[in-house]
Backbone bond lengths (Angstrom), bond angles and torsions (degrees), N, CA, C in turn:
res aa  C-N    CA-C-N  psi(-1)  N-CA   C-N-CA  omega(-1)  CA-C   N-CA-C  phi
1 M - - - 1.471 - - 1.527 110.00 -
2 T 1.325 116.87 132.44 1.459 121.56 176.24 1.519 108.54 -118.27
3 D 1.323 116.51 123.04 1.454 120.06 -178.05 1.518 108.64 -157.21
4 D 1.346 115.66 139.52 1.456 119.89 -178.79 1.519 112.28 -65.19
5 R 1.325 117.00 -16.48 1.460 119.94 -176.08 1.524 113.38 -92.02
6 L 1.288 118.14 3.09 1.456 119.77 176.49 1.532 110.17 -84.55
7 P 1.324 117.93 150.11 1.468 120.93 -175.89 1.521 112.74 -65.33
8 N 1.338 114.40 146.95 1.455 118.48 168.22 1.523 111.04 -111.81
9 F 1.357 116.61 10.30 1.463 119.50 165.83 1.519 109.80 -154.87
10 L 1.330 114.49 152.55 1.461 122.86 177.27 1.521 108.96 -126.97
11 H 1.325 116.15 135.26 1.466 120.68 168.34 1.522 106.17 -102.12
12 I 1.339 116.47 110.47 1.468 121.19 -167.15 1.527 113.92 -99.58
13 G 1.312 118.58 9.15 1.459 120.34 178.92 1.523 110.15 124.22
14 A 1.314 115.73 -161.87 1.454 127.07 5.06 1.528 110.68 -87.99
15 Q 1.333 114.85 159.22 1.451 120.07 174.70 1.522 109.80 -60.90
16 K 1.339 115.69 143.97 1.460 123.37 -178.10 1.525 111.75 63.20
17 A 1.319 115.71 33.49 1.468 121.33 175.27 1.524 108.84 -131.87
18 G 1.320 115.67 48.22 1.459 121.03 177.26 1.508 115.00 75.64
19 S 1.335 118.03 17.92 1.466 120.23 -171.35 1.527 112.89 -63.49
20 T 1.326 117.82 -38.91 1.467 119.66 -179.95 1.523 110.58 -66.30
21 W 1.321 117.33 -45.00 1.465 121.14 178.40 1.527 110.15 -61.35
22 I 1.318 116.67 -45.13 1.466 120.53 -179.73 1.523 110.39 -60.44
23 H 1.333 116.58 -41.48 1.466 120.29 179.43 1.524 110.65 -57.99
24 F 1.328 116.78 -48.29 1.460 119.78 -178.58 1.526 111.44 -66.70
25 A 1.315 117.45 -37.77 1.465 120.48 179.60 1.523 111.57 -67.15
26 L 1.315 116.95 -37.09 1.465 120.24 176.29 1.523 110.73 -70.69
27 K 1.307 116.10 -43.17 1.463 120.75 -177.24 1.527 111.52 -64.37
28 E 1.333 116.78 -31.89 1.463 120.51 -177.58 1.531 112.58 -73.40
29 H 1.316 117.78 -24.16 1.470 120.27 -176.68 1.533 109.41 -64.83
30 P 1.344 117.63 129.79 1.469 120.26 -175.38 1.524 114.90 -65.26
31 E 1.319 118.03 -17.20 1.463 120.64 179.96 1.532 112.83 -98.10
32 I 1.330 116.36 4.23 1.464 120.61 -176.71 1.520 110.22 -121.06
33 F 1.322 116.05 132.44 1.467 120.13 170.01 1.520 109.28 -104.25
34 M 1.318 114.82 127.77 1.464 122.11 172.86 1.522 107.88 -131.39
35 P 1.331 119.11 135.88 1.463 119.47 173.58 1.522 110.14 -64.90
36 D 1.324 116.18 158.65 1.463 119.91 179.98 1.522 111.68 -60.72
37 N 1.311 116.40 -35.07 1.459 122.11 -178.39 1.527 110.39 -65.96
38 D 1.334 117.29 121.23 1.464 119.63 179.77 1.526 112.35 -93.29
39 N 1.319 116.23 16.52 1.468 120.81 173.68 1.525 107.97 -153.67
40 V 1.327 116.51 73.83 1.464 121.40 -177.05 1.526 110.65 -62.03
41 G 1.314 116.90 -45.65 1.457 121.59 170.88 1.513 116.80 69.17
42 F 1.323 117.96 24.59 1.465 118.88 -177.16 1.521 112.47 -67.70
43 F 1.321 117.17 -46.68 1.464 119.99 -172.87 1.530 113.41 -78.27
44 D 1.335 116.83 -1.97 1.459 118.50 171.67 1.527 110.91 -121.62
45 T 1.319 118.41 -68.46 1.467 121.40 -171.01 1.520 113.83 -79.01
46 Y 1.334 117.78 -40.16 1.465 120.69 -168.49 1.526 113.54 -111.87
47 Y 1.294 117.55 23.05 1.460 120.56 -177.66 1.527 112.09 -60.63
48 H 1.319 116.60 -30.35 1.465 120.91 -178.82 1.523 112.30 -65.85
49 R 1.324 117.77 -15.79 1.464 120.48 -178.91 1.526 112.41 -77.63
50 G 1.305 117.42 -15.60 1.451 120.34 172.27 1.518 115.20 93.00
51 D 1.341 114.46 164.77 1.462 121.51 -175.95 1.526 112.58 -62.13
52 N 1.324 117.13 -36.25 1.460 119.37 -178.49 1.524 111.16 -64.11
53 W 1.329 116.27 -38.87 1.472 119.77 176.58 1.519 109.92 -61.50
54 Y 1.322 116.20 -43.93 1.463 120.47 -179.55 1.519 110.63 -62.05
55 Q 1.309 116.17 -43.56 1.458 120.45 -179.64 1.522 111.43 -60.71
56 K 1.325 116.74 -35.27 1.466 120.57 -179.32 1.528 112.62 -66.24
57 Q 1.321 116.85 -21.04 1.468 119.15 178.77 1.527 111.46 -65.91
58 F 1.323 116.44 -14.08 1.463 121.49 -176.91 1.528 111.64 -116.33
59 D 1.329 116.19 22.88 1.461 120.98 -177.93 1.522 112.77 -60.59
60 E 1.320 118.18 -26.27 1.463 120.98 -177.22 1.528 112.54 -86.85
61 Y 1.310 116.98 3.69 1.469 121.13 175.73 1.523 109.87 -55.17
62 D 1.337 116.19 133.20 1.461 120.20 -173.62 1.532 111.18 -131.48
63 G 1.326 116.01 42.17 1.450 119.74 173.97 1.513 115.78 87.75
64 E 1.328 118.55 9.77 1.456 120.30 177.06 1.533 110.63 -58.58
65 K 1.318 116.02 157.05 1.464 120.77 -175.07 1.521 112.12 -62.58
66 V 1.315 117.42 -41.47 1.463 120.84 -179.31 1.527 110.15 -132.59
67 I 1.320 114.86 155.53 1.463 122.95 177.92 1.524 107.82 -123.22
68 G 1.314 115.52 136.37 1.456 118.28 177.68 1.509 112.00 -143.64
69 E 1.302 115.01 170.06 1.460 120.80 172.81 1.516 109.28 -149.28
70 E 1.329 114.51 156.34 1.458 121.13 -178.64 1.517 109.92 -118.64
71 S 1.322 115.36 132.88 1.461 122.02 175.84 1.525 107.93 -150.02
72 P 1.327 117.94 96.31 1.464 120.72 -174.86 1.520 114.58 -60.79
73 G 1.334 117.46 -19.07 1.455 119.72 179.40 1.513 114.06 -74.87
74 Y 1.323 117.14 -14.92 1.465 119.76 -177.79 1.527 112.15 -62.59
75 I 1.319 116.97 -31.18 1.458 119.18 -174.56 1.517 111.96 -57.59
76 K 1.327 117.62 -35.57 1.462 119.49 -172.12 1.522 114.35 -108.79
77 H 1.321 117.95 -7.87 1.462 118.58 -177.21 1.529 110.04 -72.79
78 P 1.328 117.94 129.61 1.469 120.16 -173.82 1.522 114.70 -64.68
79 L 1.338 117.81 -25.75 1.460 120.17 -176.72 1.526 113.55 -103.54
80 A 1.319 117.64 -8.89 1.465 120.30 -174.97 1.526 113.31 -58.80
81 P 1.333 120.50 -44.35 1.472 118.77 -178.78 1.528 113.10 -59.73
82 Q 1.317 116.99 -46.19 1.466 119.71 -178.80 1.523 111.02 -67.24
83 R 1.321 116.72 -42.39 1.464 120.14 179.49 1.520 110.67 -60.83
84 A 1.323 116.68 -43.54 1.462 120.23 179.63 1.523 110.90 -64.78
85 A 1.320 116.69 -44.43 1.466 120.55 -178.12 1.520 111.99 -65.19
86 D 1.317 117.24 -32.30 1.466 120.24 178.08 1.524 111.59 -65.10
87 L 1.330 116.53 -33.11 1.466 120.41 -175.32 1.522 112.67 -98.64
88 I 1.323 116.87 -41.65 1.473 120.80 -175.97 1.541 109.28 -132.78
89 P 1.334 117.03 69.91 1.476 120.65 -174.12 1.519 114.37 -66.18
90 D 1.328 118.02 -21.33 1.461 120.71 -178.21 1.523 112.83 -94.70
91 A 1.314 117.16 4.16 1.462 120.68 -177.78 1.522 111.27 -66.89
92 K 1.331 115.32 150.06 1.456 121.11 171.76 1.531 108.83 -91.80
93 I 1.320 115.49 147.95 1.454 121.72 -175.53 1.526 108.91 -117.81
94 V 1.337 116.35 127.72 1.463 122.01 178.08 1.525 108.82 -114.55
95 L 1.319 115.95 129.06 1.462 121.99 179.36 1.520 109.33 -132.79
96 C 1.329 116.54 125.24 1.459 121.49 175.68 1.525 108.90 -103.82
97 V 1.322 116.58 123.81 1.460 121.22 -179.14 1.526 109.97 -107.35
98 R 1.312 114.55 141.29 1.464 122.66 -179.92 1.528 108.28 -126.14
99 N 1.325 116.45 151.70 1.455 120.18 172.21 1.526 108.52 -38.91
100 P 1.338 119.07 114.74 1.465 120.44 -169.79 1.521 114.03 -65.86
101 M 1.331 117.76 -26.93 1.456 120.03 175.86 1.526 110.25 -67.30
102 D 1.328 115.81 -46.56 1.463 120.31 178.40 1.524 111.20 -66.28
103 R 1.330 115.65 -39.71 1.462 119.54 -179.01 1.530 111.24 -62.62
104 A 1.324 116.59 -44.70 1.462 120.71 179.99 1.523 110.97 -62.16
105 Y 1.327 116.42 -43.99 1.463 120.35 -179.30 1.522 110.99 -65.88
106 S 1.327 116.55 -39.12 1.459 120.72 178.82 1.527 111.25 -64.87
107 Q 1.330 116.81 -40.90 1.467 119.73 178.10 1.523 110.63 -64.96
108 W 1.325 116.46 -42.18 1.467 119.83 177.64 1.517 110.25 -61.61
109 W 1.343 117.06 -44.38 1.460 120.24 -178.40 1.525 110.78 -63.63
110 H 1.315 116.12 -39.31 1.463 119.96 177.17 1.525 110.39 -60.43
111 A 1.331 116.85 -38.61 1.464 120.58 179.12 1.521 111.57 -64.46
112 Q 1.332 117.30 -28.73 1.462 119.63 179.94 1.526 111.73 -67.52
113 K 1.320 116.58 -22.05 1.462 119.70 176.50 1.516 111.60 -67.15
114 N 1.318 115.85 -18.47 1.466 120.69 173.24 1.526 110.98 -96.11
115 W 1.337 115.33 11.61 1.463 122.43 177.32 1.520 112.40 59.21
116 T 1.308 116.57 45.95 1.458 118.86 174.28 1.522 111.25 -73.12
117 N 1.350 116.54 -27.72 1.467 121.88 175.19 1.527 113.26 53.93
118 T 1.299 117.35 39.05 1.458 121.81 176.40 1.524 108.65 -106.60
119 P 1.328 118.80 119.72 1.469 120.03 -179.74 1.526 111.19 -56.59
120 F 1.324 115.85 142.72 1.460 119.74 -178.18 1.523 111.13 -60.27
121 E 1.320 117.07 -39.32 1.457 120.50 -178.91 1.527 110.80 -62.02
122 Y 1.333 116.94 -37.86 1.463 119.87 177.95 1.525 109.85 -67.24
123 T 1.325 115.40 -43.04 1.464 119.85 178.81 1.524 110.84 -58.74
124 M 1.315 116.07 -41.76 1.455 120.20 -177.93 1.523 111.49 -71.07
125 N 1.316 117.22 -41.67 1.461 120.99 -171.74 1.514 113.71 -85.35
126 Y 1.331 117.30 -16.51 1.459 119.03 -178.07 1.521 108.98 -77.14
127 H 1.311 114.46 89.63 1.462 122.07 -178.47 1.526 109.57 49.51
128 A 1.328 115.31 66.16 1.465 121.81 -172.25 1.519 113.15 -52.58
129 A 1.329 117.49 -33.25 1.464 119.99 -177.28 1.517 111.99 -63.40
130 N 1.333 117.75 -24.17 1.459 121.23 -178.30 1.524 112.86 -111.66
131 S 1.318 117.29 6.39 1.454 120.64 -177.50 1.526 110.81 -67.51
132 A 1.330 116.07 133.00 1.463 120.66 178.49 1.514 111.42 -63.98
133 I 1.318 117.09 -20.37 1.455 120.90 179.19 1.529 111.36 -90.50
134 I 1.311 117.51 -32.99 1.464 120.94 -177.20 1.528 112.04 -82.56
135 V 1.318 117.19 -42.72 1.470 122.00 -171.89 1.529 114.16 -57.38
136 P 1.343 120.73 -41.55 1.470 118.47 -177.52 1.521 114.32 -58.33
137 G 1.329 117.99 -22.02 1.458 120.69 -176.25 1.513 115.73 -80.72
138 F 1.325 118.08 -4.27 1.471 120.31 176.27 1.530 108.76 -85.03
139 Y 1.328 115.16 70.21 1.458 121.10 -169.76 1.522 112.80 -61.39
140 D 1.317 117.18 -39.82 1.463 119.05 -177.20 1.520 111.08 -60.34
141 Y 1.310 116.44 -39.65 1.464 120.84 179.57 1.524 110.81 -65.86
142 H 1.325 116.20 -45.66 1.462 119.36 -178.09 1.531 111.46 -66.71
143 I 1.323 116.30 -39.93 1.466 119.31 178.04 1.526 110.63 -61.62
144 S 1.313 116.38 -42.10 1.468 119.47 -179.70 1.524 111.17 -63.57
145 R 1.328 117.62 -34.20 1.470 119.91 177.62 1.523 110.71 -66.87
146 W 1.322 116.80 -41.89 1.462 119.46 178.80 1.522 111.20 -68.31
147 E 1.333 116.82 -32.48 1.463 119.77 179.61 1.525 112.39 -72.60
148 E 1.311 118.07 -12.08 1.461 120.05 173.04 1.526 111.02 -68.96
149 Y 1.328 116.75 -22.22 1.467 120.89 -175.03 1.528 113.13 -120.41
150 Y 1.327 117.64 -17.16 1.461 121.72 179.33 1.525 108.98 -129.39
151 P 1.333 117.80 134.75 1.465 119.44 177.14 1.524 110.59 -64.35
152 S 1.304 116.21 153.61 1.466 120.91 -174.27 1.524 112.52 -61.91
153 D 1.345 117.75 -27.51 1.461 118.64 179.97 1.526 112.51 -75.55
154 Q 1.323 117.47 -5.85 1.462 121.26 174.07 1.526 111.65 -99.37
155 I 1.318 117.29 2.51 1.461 121.77 -177.74 1.527 109.38 -116.97
156 K 1.316 116.06 124.82 1.463 122.63 179.95 1.528 109.17 -111.38
157 I 1.326 115.90 119.29 1.463 121.51 176.74 1.523 107.95 -103.41
158 V 1.320 116.68 120.08 1.459 121.53 177.45 1.528 108.32 -119.09
159 F 1.327 115.60 162.10 1.461 120.74 -172.22 1.523 111.14 -115.63
160 F 1.318 114.90 132.86 1.458 121.59 176.55 1.527 110.72 -59.23
161 D 1.322 117.67 -29.50 1.465 121.26 176.00 1.526 110.46 -55.94
162 D 1.330 116.90 -42.29 1.462 121.06 -179.88 1.521 111.06 -71.24
163 F 1.321 116.00 -34.04 1.462 120.42 176.29 1.520 110.47 -60.13
164 T 1.330 117.32 -44.69 1.462 120.38 -176.82 1.522 112.47 -73.69
165 S 1.320 117.66 -26.45 1.467 119.93 -177.52 1.523 112.86 -87.76
166 D 1.333 117.68 -33.60 1.473 121.22 -177.34 1.527 108.15 -161.04
167 N 1.339 115.88 83.44 1.471 116.45 -173.41 1.521 113.35 -72.73
168 K 1.313 118.51 -16.24 1.464 119.74 174.85 1.528 110.31 -68.26
169 S 1.322 116.82 -51.86 1.467 119.93 177.63 1.522 111.12 -63.18
170 F 1.323 115.41 -35.65 1.464 121.32 179.78 1.525 111.01 -58.97
171 I 1.327 117.21 -51.33 1.464 119.66 -176.17 1.525 110.33 -74.10
172 Q 1.325 118.09 -32.22 1.463 119.61 178.30 1.526 111.29 -67.29
173 D 1.315 117.10 -29.26 1.464 120.83 174.07 1.528 110.10 -64.72
174 I 1.319 116.39 -40.70 1.466 120.33 177.19 1.524 110.36 -67.64
175 Y 1.339 117.25 -42.42 1.467 120.17 176.29 1.532 110.39 -54.14
176 G 1.323 116.34 -45.62 1.458 119.86 -179.24 1.518 112.13 -61.09
177 F 1.315 116.66 -40.78 1.462 121.04 178.19 1.521 111.00 -61.64
178 L 1.338 116.32 -33.20 1.464 120.96 -178.54 1.527 112.55 -86.95
179 D 1.328 117.21 1.97 1.469 122.51 178.37 1.521 112.86 62.42
180 V 1.318 116.02 38.31 1.460 120.95 170.16 1.530 107.29 -116.63
181 D 1.321 116.77 173.24 1.460 121.71 -176.48 1.532 110.48 -56.51
182 D 1.327 116.48 110.75 1.461 119.50 -177.06 1.525 112.82 -89.49
183 K 1.333 116.92 7.72 1.461 120.33 173.13 1.534 110.79 -94.15
184 Y 1.306 116.26 -9.71 1.464 120.09 -178.53 1.528 109.82 -64.91
185 S 1.336 115.40 136.98 1.465 120.94 178.84 1.525 108.97 -119.24
186 P 1.332 118.60 110.25 1.463 120.36 -177.97 1.526 111.82 -68.82
187 S 1.312 115.47 155.30 1.466 120.80 -175.44 1.521 112.84 -66.90
188 I 1.332 117.85 -17.95 1.465 119.98 -177.25 1.526 112.95 -88.73
189 V 1.327 117.91 3.91 1.465 120.08 175.69 1.527 108.79 -56.54
190 G 1.310 116.00 131.05 1.458 121.14 179.87 1.510 114.55 81.84
191 K 1.338 116.61 -0.39 1.460 120.46 -179.98 1.520 109.65 -107.90
192 R 1.317 114.77 155.22 1.460 120.15 -178.14 1.518 109.08 -106.71
193 I 1.319 115.85 126.67 1.459 121.68 176.58 1.512 107.39 -126.76
194 K 1.328 115.89 124.89 1.465 119.81 -179.10 1.514 110.00 -122.56
195 A 1.307 115.94 134.24 1.463 120.23 175.77 1.512 109.46 -66.30
196 G 1.345 116.04 127.02 1.457 120.04 174.60 1.514 113.64 65.38
197 E 1.326 118.36 30.73 1.457 119.92 -175.38 1.517 112.18 -60.52
198 D 1.341 116.86 -32.91 1.451 120.16 -178.88 1.516 112.58 -102.81
199 L 1.318 117.12 15.08 1.457 120.54 -177.36 1.518 109.89 -81.03
200 N 1.342 116.72 111.74 1.452 120.89 -179.32 1.518 112.19 -128.64
201 E 1.321 117.51 9.98 1.450 119.45 -177.36 1.515 110.90 -74.85
202 P 1.337 118.88 148.07 1.460 121.39 -179.14 1.515 111.55 -61.47
203 G 1.325 115.89 155.20 1.458 121.03 -176.78 1.505 113.33 -56.10
204 A 1.337 117.95 -42.71 1.463 120.33 -177.90 1.516 110.95 -63.47
205 L 1.344 116.17 -40.40 1.457 119.94 179.91 1.518 110.41 -67.80
206 Y 1.324 116.18 -41.12 1.463 120.70 177.66 1.523 110.92 -61.39
207 R 1.332 116.53 -44.84 1.461 119.48 -179.02 1.520 111.25 -65.41
208 S 1.337 117.38 -34.84 1.462 120.35 177.18 1.517 110.33 -63.84
209 R 1.306 116.06 -43.27 1.459 120.06 179.25 1.523 110.38 -61.75
210 R 1.333 116.18 -42.19 1.460 120.47 -179.59 1.524 111.19 -65.34
211 R 1.345 116.80 -40.81 1.462 119.77 179.70 1.526 111.03 -63.40
212 I 1.322 116.78 -40.08 1.465 120.17 178.19 1.522 109.99 -62.26
213 R 1.323 116.21 -46.37 1.468 120.34 -179.14 1.523 111.31 -62.12
214 N 1.335 116.64 -44.93 1.463 119.95 -179.41 1.514 111.88 -65.89
215 S 1.325 116.84 -36.07 1.459 120.32 178.94 1.521 110.61 -64.49
216 I 1.322 116.12 -39.90 1.461 120.40 177.07 1.526 110.02 -60.84
217 S 1.327 116.87 -44.00 1.460 121.22 -177.57 1.520 112.51 -66.82
218 E 1.339 116.83 -37.70 1.456 120.69 -171.16 1.524 113.52 -85.40
219 H 1.329 118.01 -32.81 1.458 119.76 -166.22 1.532 114.73 -115.10
220 S 1.329 117.85 6.81 1.454 119.63 -176.94 1.520 110.84 -117.55
221 P 1.339 117.95 140.03 1.466 120.37 172.53 1.521 110.47 -56.88
222 D 1.324 116.53 148.18 1.460 120.58 -173.82 1.518 112.86 -54.31
223 I 1.325 117.28 -46.07 1.465 120.00 -173.92 1.524 111.17 -65.75
224 I 1.334 116.62 -37.58 1.468 120.18 178.47 1.522 109.98 -73.47
225 R 1.331 115.70 -42.62 1.463 119.91 -179.12 1.524 111.19 -60.31
226 D 1.343 116.79 -48.57 1.456 120.75 -171.78 1.521 113.36 -76.75
227 N 1.332 117.17 -31.78 1.461 120.20 -172.43 1.521 114.61 -103.53
228 I 1.324 117.35 -16.80 1.462 119.52 -177.31 1.524 111.62 -124.85
229 L 1.339 116.71 -61.05 1.457 119.97 -170.30 1.525 112.94 -69.59
230 R 1.341 116.85 -45.78 1.459 118.33 -176.40 1.526 111.91 -66.76
231 P 1.349 120.56 -44.90 1.467 118.92 175.11 1.528 112.58 -59.72
232 M 1.351 116.27 -37.78 1.462 119.88 178.06 1.525 110.33 -63.45
233 Y 1.334 115.83 -44.41 1.464 120.48 179.00 1.525 110.98 -61.82
234 N 1.336 117.06 -43.21 1.456 120.21 -178.22 1.524 111.58 -62.49
235 R 1.342 116.55 -39.75 1.461 119.32 177.43 1.518 110.57 -65.26
236 F 1.328 115.77 -42.20 1.461 120.55 179.02 1.526 110.52 -62.20
237 A 1.326 115.59 -46.99 1.461 119.57 -178.20 1.521 110.82 -63.23
238 G 1.342 115.81 -42.37 1.447 119.24 -178.63 1.509 113.18 -62.89
239 T 1.329 116.97 -35.11 1.459 121.29 -178.94 1.522 112.34 -79.57
240 V 1.332 115.86 -53.72 1.460 120.54 -172.89 1.522 112.40 -72.79
241 F 1.334 116.97 -50.52 1.453 119.44 -172.63 1.521 111.87 -75.50
242 D 1.332 117.28 -37.19 1.455 118.53 176.82 1.522 110.35 -67.37
243 G 1.332 115.71 -36.70 1.453 119.70 177.07 1.511 111.80 -63.96
244 Y 1.322 116.32 -38.87 1.461 119.90 -179.41 1.517 111.35 -64.32
245 Q 1.330 116.33 -35.52 1.459 119.02 -178.72 1.520 111.69 -61.05
246 K 1.324 117.65 -27.64 1.455 120.69 -179.82 1.525 111.84 -71.57
247 L 1.330 116.71 -17.69 1.455 120.92 -176.81 1.516 112.79 -92.23
248 I 1.317 117.77 -10.44 1.456 120.02 -175.78 1.515 110.06 -112.60
249 T 1.304 116.20 162.20 1.455 121.55 -179.99 1.520 109.62 -87.25
250 P 1.316 118.21 118.31 1.460 119.13 179.40 1.523 111.24 -58.77
251 I 1.317 115.51 145.37 1.452 120.78 177.27 1.515 108.50 -78.57
252 G 1.310 117.51 123.20 1.449 121.40 -178.62 1.514 112.04 -76.00
253 R 1.333 115.71 172.50 1.459 120.63 -179.25 1.519 112.08 -98.08
254 S 1.352 117.24 -2.32 1.457 118.08 -174.34 1.520 111.58 -60.47
255 G 1.348 116.75 -40.91 1.458 120.25 -180.00 1.508 111.74 -62.87
256 Y 1.324 116.92 -40.34 1.464 120.47 178.88 1.519 110.59 -65.19
257 Q 1.326 115.83 -43.08 1.455 119.84 -177.88 1.526 111.86 -65.65
258 E 1.329 116.66 -28.81 1.463 119.56 177.56 1.522 111.32 -67.27
259 G 1.324 116.71 -25.68 1.450 120.99 176.85 1.514 113.32 83.17
260 M 1.320 114.68 175.93 1.461 120.06 -177.77 1.526 111.13 -79.50
261 D 1.296 115.43 164.17 1.450 121.86 176.90 1.537 109.48 -58.32
262 P 1.340 118.50 134.28 1.469 120.46 -177.77 1.527 113.76 -55.30
263 E 1.324 117.66 -39.24 1.463 119.58 179.61 1.529 111.09 -65.63
264 T 1.328 115.25 -36.42 1.461 119.40 177.95 1.521 110.49 -65.73
265 R 1.328 115.89 -43.79 1.465 118.86 179.36 1.527 111.15 -62.93
266 Q 1.306 116.52 -40.92 1.456 119.59 179.37 1.526 110.89 -62.10
267 E 1.324 116.68 -38.55 1.454 120.34 178.14 1.527 110.75 -66.56
268 L 1.328 116.72 -40.17 1.464 120.41 177.71 1.527 110.95 -63.24
269 E 1.316 116.27 -39.99 1.460 119.24 179.26 1.530 110.94 -61.52
270 K 1.310 116.64 -35.49 1.463 119.76 176.00 1.528 110.81 -66.85
271 I 1.330 116.17 -40.78 1.464 120.78 -179.77 1.527 111.09 -61.98
272 Y 1.334 116.07 -41.51 1.466 120.64 -173.40 1.528 113.68 -93.67
273 Y 1.312 118.39 -6.06 1.469 120.88 -169.58 1.531 112.39 -53.24
274 E 1.303 116.98 -54.77 1.465 120.29 -176.03 1.524 111.24 -63.03
275 S 1.319 116.54 -39.39 1.462 120.54 179.24 1.522 111.19 -62.88
276 I 1.336 116.37 -41.91 1.463 120.23 179.83 1.528 110.59 -65.34
277 K 1.315 116.75 -41.49 1.462 120.08 178.84 1.531 110.86 -64.22
278 N 1.317 116.93 -36.99 1.466 120.00 175.88 1.527 110.97 -65.71
279 L 1.334 116.30 -37.47 1.463 120.23 178.07 1.524 110.34 -66.46
280 E 1.321 116.97 -39.46 1.465 120.44 175.70 1.525 110.87 -57.44
281 E 1.309 115.63 -46.82 1.466 120.17 -178.58 1.519 111.04 -64.75
282 R 1.316 116.24 -37.56 1.463 120.83 -177.88 1.526 111.71 -69.78
283 T 1.335 116.67 -38.23 1.461 120.97 -172.87 1.524 113.58 -102.22
284 G 1.338 117.54 -14.23 1.452 120.21 -175.87 1.512 113.31 72.54
285 R 1.306 116.56 20.35 1.465 122.06 -175.81 1.529 109.93 -110.40
286 N 1.329 116.17 130.66 1.460 120.57 177.07 1.527 109.42 -78.41
287 L 1.329 115.80 124.55 1.461 121.12 -176.34 1.524 111.95 -119.59
288 D 1.331 116.53 25.31 1.461 119.67 -179.85 1.525 112.01 -58.88
289 H 1.341 116.78 -29.61 1.467 119.22 -177.91 1.526 112.56 -68.93
290 W 1.315 117.93 -10.12 1.462 120.38 175.17 1.526 111.87 -72.59
291 F 1.311 116.82 -20.59 1.467 120.99 -177.72 1.529 110.58 -96.40
292 E 1.317 116.01 132.20 1.458 121.16 174.68 1.523 111.71 -99.63
293 Y 1.314 116.22 -14.61 1.463 120.65 -177.14 1.526 109.18 -129.84
294 A 1.323 115.53 154.11 1.462 120.36 175.26 1.517 108.54 -73.60
295 V 1.326 116.09 123.00 1.467 120.32 -176.60 1.518 109.65 -95.82
C-alpha cells in the first residue's frame, strides 16, 4: 500500500523509557504529525484489523513534513519488524533505551497501580526469559531483529540517561534524525509527564474499562462509534472511574523510591550483563554506570 498518510517513522519503545514525554514532544513539533494515541499498536496488537484501519489512524494528517506513531510494544514483538518493513520499508526507527534493571522495576511498579499485587521477585523469577517485564530490556537482541529489515542508518538509538540530564538536547537530536527543525524547543522541556500517573483503579476495573473501549472500536460503524458511543463512554468513564479513585488510597511513591531488593538487582544485573556489553559495543557508549554491583 502506498499512501501519503502512512508513517515515515516509528518510535518503538522501550516502555518506561520516557515514551509518553517523547510522544508529546514529537506531537508538538509543527513539522510532525502524530495521532493522539500514544500506543497505536498496529504491528503487534491490532495487525488483524488490516492496513486500512492503520491508515485511518492518520486521517487528521494535514500536510506536515513527517508522520510518525509510537507503540512501545513494537520493540519486543517477534513479528513487528517484518510487518512494519512490509508496509513502510523506508520508515525511520527510533528506540530509547534505559538501564534495563531500572526499566524492568519501573514497569513492574507501574503495574502495581492496577493492583496486580505480584511481587517483583516473582515476576522476575517466573521464567525470566519469557517475562513481559524482563524481555524488553534485551536491547541488543531487539535491535538486531529490527536491523534484519531496516538498515542501521534508518535506526536511531537514544539513551534515557540523556533524556534525564538534558531533555531539550535529547529531543532535538531526535528532531535532527527525522529531518525536521532541530532548533525547535517544545513547551514540555523541563517538565515531567508520566503515563497513568494518577491511575489507581484496581486491575479488574481497569480491564473492564479497556474491554468496553475495545468493543466499541471493533464492533461499531465509524459514524456511530465516533459520534455517539465513544462520547457516551468517555462521559461514563469520567464520572464512574474518576469517582472511584476518590474512594481508594493512592499508592505512594515511597516504595518505588526505596528501590528493589539488592539481591534482586544483583541477579538482574547478571541476567542483563551480556546484553548490556553487546549494546556498548554496538553504540560505542560506556554503560558501566548501569551496574551497581560487580558482576
